[in-house]
C-alpha positions, 0 to 999 in steps of 0.5 A: 663589882666583884663577886664578893661584893655582890654576895655581901650586898645580896646577903643584906636583902631579904627577897634576893638570893644568889642561887648559882654562879657559873662560867662560860668560855667563848670561841676565843677562850675568853671566860665570863663569870655569871651570877644567877639571882632569884627574886623570891617575892616576884618569883623571877630569876636574873643572870648577871655578867660580872664583866658588865659591872666593872670593879672600878665604878661606883659600887653604890650606883651599880647596886642601885641599878641591879636592885632596880632591875631585880625588882622589875622597876627598870629595864634590864640592859646588862642583866638577863631576865629569865622567867617561867611562864610556860613551865621552864625558864627562858630569857624574856628578851626572846619572848614575843609581845604576848608573852611579855604582856602575860608576864607584866599582867601576872606581876601586877596580879591582873588575872582577869579575862575579858570576853568579847562577843 
C-alpha cells in the first residue's frame, strides 16, 4: 500500500487520523518509512511500516487487516501498537502480562477493583 493510498483511506474514517510520518535508516543505510495513526475513540496509537504492506497486493484486503488492528479487533503482527498506560507512549509488545491485562480492562471499561481478605 502506498502512503498516498493509506492517506486516502484514512480520510474516510471518522475515528482514525494520520498524525505523523517519519523515516528510519538502519545500519545498512536502508530507509524505512513509517506512518503513525491514532484511533481517537480508543485513545491508542499505532505505527505502520509501509514496507510491510506491498503496493502489488490487494489494497482492500490490506485495509481490512489494518482497520482490524486499529480497532483492536485483531492482533498486531506487522503493526506496532503504542499505548499510554503509565503516562508516556511505549510499545505494547514490550509490556509484561499485567500491563497488557490493564490495557484490555481499560478498553473494555472494566475498572472495578476486587478486594481479597
